C-alpha positions, 0 to 999 in steps of 0.5 A, a space after each residue: 392637965 386641961 389641954 384642949 384639942 386642936 379642933 377646940 382652940 379658941 380665938 387667940 387672946 392678948 397676953 394682957 387678957 390673962 389673969 395671974 391665976 390663969 398664967 399660973 395654971 398655964 405654967 403648971 400645965 406646961 411643966 406637966 406637958 413637958 414631963 410626958 415622954 411623947 412631948 418634945 416640940 414646944 410648939 405642939 404645946 402652943 398649938 394644943 393650948 391655943 397660945 402664941 409665942 408672944 403670949 409666952 414671951 409676955 408671961 416670961 417678962 411679966 412673971 418670974 415664976 413663969 420664966 422659971 417654969 419655961 426655963 425648967 421646961 427647956 432644960 427638961 426638953 434638952 435632957 429628954 432629947 439627949 437621953 432618948 437619943 442615947 437610948 435609941 428611943 428617937 432618931 439621932 437626926 431629929 435629936 441633933 436637929 433639935 439640940 442644935 436649933 433649940 438649945 444651941 448645941 454645936 459640933 466642936 472638936 473639944 468637949 466644953 461641958 460646963 454644967 451637967 444636968 442630972 435627973 436630981 437637978 431637974 427634980 429639985 428645979 421642978 419642986 422649987 418651980 411648982 412651989 413658986 407657981 403655987 405661991 404666985 411668985 
């Protein structure tokens, strides 16, 4: 993964200036970055790579493979935060804040869990997404 240090960030680039292969590489780097146990906050990835939120939104709209990679990263983020909070690896307050603000969790009296994400689900999604990225779809 080729993530530049904050001090090496180049001038912002417009989304239209990125070639498809560059966007594929960004998608791969984004998945690799999110797999690191220390990475939780997606804006850190943007900061480290010199990308903007508008770049990401443009890539999601233009390329299905990128939209799927982004969705996978959001699922991975949600799963990591919840699991690490349960294992006392991160502060509960941080986990609650992130899950409510980034994933729409809310306090409810009755649990209404429609879908449970398992590690196997994530691994299958990761494999499918990486295959799509490699094919450029």
